[in-house]
N, C-alpha and C positions, 0 to 999 in steps of 0.2 A: 619393343617396335626399335629401339636406341641400342639396344645389342644384336643384333640385324640386319640392321640397314649397314654396317661398314663395307662387307664385302660389296653387298650390290651398287654402291655408291661408287665404291673406285670402282667396279666393275665398270660404269657409265662415261669414266673421265679417265680412265686407263686404259693399260690391254693386258692380258692374258696373267704376264709374266709379274707385274706387281702383285694383283690380285695375288697369284698362287706365291708370292714370300710372305706378305703380307697374312695367307691364314697360314700357311706354318706357322707363324708364331705364333697366332691368336688362338690355335687349336692348342698349342700345350696350355696356353693362360688359363684358358678355360676348362681344361683339365684338372688344374690347380684347383680355379674356383670352385669349380663343381664337390668340392670337394666342405664347402662351406653350407651347404645345401642341405646335407641331413642332418648339419649340426644344428638347422634354424630350425630343421621343420620336427626336429626331438625334444624343443628347449618351448620353441612356439607355444603349445596348449602348452604344457606346464607354464609358463608363463602370461600366457593369457589369463589361468583360474588363477595363481598367483596374484595377479595387479587388482584382481577381486577383492578378494579375503583382506591384503597389504599390500599398496603400493611401495613402503618402503621397505619390507622382505623383497619385492621383485629387483625395485634398485637397487640393492645388494647385490641380489642376485647379477643383472645387468653389469654395475662395475668388476665384478668378478669376469663375469663373459670377455669382458673389455678387453683386461688386462692378458688372460688366458689365452684369448685367438689372438691378439694385436701382437702379443709376442710372438705364438709358434708363426704367423703369416710376416711378423720384418725381419727373424731367419730365413722363412723359405722365400721370398722375394729380393733378399739382400743376395742369397746363395743365385736369385738368378741372374741377377743383374751382373756380379760377379760375373759370373762362366757359363754367361751367354753363351760365345762363342762355342765352347767345348759342346754344350746341352743342344745347342742347332746342328752344329756339325755330327755329335753319334746318332742323330734321329732323323738328317735329314741329309746328310753329305755334305763336303766340302763347297760341293755348287748352289748351296745356300747361304752364301756370304750374307747376304741383302738383307735376309733378314734378322738378322743378327740388333743391330740398330733397332728394328722396330721391335723384336721381343724384349728387349731392354726397358724400351719403355714403355713397353705391356707391362711391364714387369712389377708393373706399381700397383697395377690391378687388384691381385690376392692384397695384397695390406693394406687398404684403402676401401675393399669389401669385406673385410673381415670388421672394421669399424660401420661400415654404413650399415650392415647388415643388424649388427646390433642398434645403433641408431632410429633408421628406416623400420626396418623390417620389427624386430624383436617389443623395438618399442610403441614405434606412433603404429605396429598394428597391434601390439598384446596387449596394451592398454585402450584401445579400445577411438586411435584418433587417425580412421583409412579414410577421409577424404581430405584432411591433410595428405597421406602420405602419399592419395591418387592423386591430389593434385601435382605433386615431386615430381611422381614419377612420367604423370604426361608435360609439365614443362623438358623435363630432364630430356621424354624422345625428341623433343621442336629440339629442345638447342642441340644437340647431339643431330642430325638431319642439318640443322644450318651449317653447326660448324664444317660437319664431315664436308659436305660443297665448299665452304671458305675455308678450309684449311687445304682440303687438296688443291686447291689453285694457286694460296697459295706456297705451299711447298713445293711448285712445280710440277703438279700431278705424282706426283709421289704420295707414297704412302707411310709415312714419316707423320704427312697432315692428317688421316683416319689415325693413326696411332695417340697423337698428341691428341687430340678432339675427342676420340673412347676417354681418356684420363682425365682429362678435363668436364667431361660428361660425369663421369663416375667421382668426381673429387666435389659436383657440383649438389648433386644425389647428397655427399657426405654432411657437408656443409648445410646443407638446407637441412637436412634430420639435426643433424647437429645444434643449429639454433633452433628448432621445436622444441628439441626436448631441454632444453636449456631455463627455455620462456613455457614450459607445461612444468617441470618441476619448483623452476619460481615461484607460478603462481598459486602453487598446492600450498605454500607454505605460510 
């Protein structure tokens, strides 16, 4: 819900032009973040199995994965932020200059997701904490819708508000997942 509500809510409060600028930037971000899915889908069954056999070895693997994906997506996000104008103009033309700031804000999402994929999906689900994962996602969805409405209003009916709400929601998922990760790790000692 929280990943698809943005354009819908933006469309309720603004016009098609603003929705178009937002959608253009979001499509690039979604294309980049979609590369995380095969990684998590490939590793998830192995992590789940390993977590039942040796939680310690599974945690070692998660830490390695964090370093690798975090480093790769740090570089990708940095490149997108620095070259936002060139990327937007190359893909959409100079008429989409209003998408540049939106794209820069949303460029943090792949980096955030590289960490939350490990903490939320691979750890919480892989180690059997499905209820905790579900509660984080449900509260994130509700938070996203609330923030969408509030931020669109605060930022004068612009797509910058939706972009910031999206980043804040992804950060919320990452922080909650990391807190649960730390709590469960220390509880096992």
